[in-house]
C-alpha positions in Angstrom: -0.1 0.1 0.0 1.3 3.6 -1.1 1.4 5.5 2.3 -1.0 8.1 0.9 -3.2 5.6 0.2 -3.0 4.5 4.0 -3.0 8.1 5.1 -5.7 9.1 3.2 -8.2 5.4 4.4 -7.2 6.5 8.0 -8.0 9.9 7.6 -11.8 8.7 6.7 -11.4 6.1 9.5 -11.0 8.6 12.1 -13.6 11.1 10.7 -16.7 8.1 10.4 -15.2 7.1 14.1 -15.8 11.6 14.9 -19.2 10.2 13.2 -20.0 7.8 15.0 -19.3 9.3 18.7 -21.2 12.0 17.6 -24.5 9.6 16.0 -23.9 8.0 19.9 -23.5 10.8 22.2 -25.8 8.7 24.4 -21.6 7.5 25.2 -20.7 9.3 28.0 -16.9 10.5 28.0 -16.8 8.5 31.4 -18.6 5.5 30.4 -15.8 5.7 26.9 -12.8 6.5 29.4 -14.1 2.9 32.0 -13.9 0.8 28.5 -11.0 2.5 26.3 -9.4 4.9 28.7 -9.4 7.2 26.1 -12.9 10.3 25.6 -13.2 12.5 22.6 -11.8 15.1 25.3 -8.4 12.5 25.3 -9.5 13.2 20.9 -9.1 16.4 21.1 -5.2 15.8 23.2 -4.3 14.0 20.3 -5.5 16.5 17.6 -4.1 19.8 19.4 -0.3 18.0 19.9 0.1 16.3 16.4 -1.2 19.5 14.6 1.3 21.1 17.2 4.3 18.7 16.0 3.5 19.6 13.0 3.7 23.2 13.5 -0.3 24.6 13.5 -1.3 25.9 15.8 -4.6 24.6 17.7 -5.5 25.7 20.8 -6.8 22.7 22.6 -10.2 24.3 22.7 -10.5 24.5 18.9 -10.2 21.4 19.1 -12.1 20.0 20.8 -15.0 21.9 18.4 -13.2 19.8 16.0 -14.2 16.1 17.3 -17.5 17.7 20.0 -18.5 19.0 15.8 -19.7 21.7 17.7 -17.6 24.2 21.1 -17.0 21.8 24.4 -19.6 23.8 26.7 -22.7 23.5 24.0 -22.3 19.5 23.6 -21.8 19.5 27.4 -25.2 21.6 28.0 -27.2 19.2 25.8 -25.3 15.7 26.1 -23.7 15.5 29.3 -25.6 13.2 32.4 -23.7 13.5 35.7 -21.4 10.3 36.1 -23.0 8.2 38.4 -21.3 7.2 41.8 -20.5 3.0 40.0 -19.8 4.9 36.8 -17.0 6.8 39.6 -15.7 4.1 41.1 -15.4 1.9 38.7 -13.0 5.4 36.7 -11.6 5.3 40.3 -10.6 1.5 40.4 -9.3 1.7 37.1 -7.0 5.6 37.4 -5.8 4.1 41.0 -2.6 4.4 40.1 
């Protein structure tokens, strides 16, 4: 596979992941963290880091908007629910170390 083709495929897969997450707003970040040890905020941080590694300046909030599809504060107000005691206990247990 040509490197350019691989990059195009990886970019398409990433866009598809973002679309999938957008279509499943009921999946909370804490759920993602508990199951996969990453969330939408992690993707935002990775996006920002990779942009900066390539000499692009990108604010964290701008990266979040790219990942969430809208300003994070708006997304949070519309879709984020309070974490349950069980979700928090799972998160805290996984992140004890």
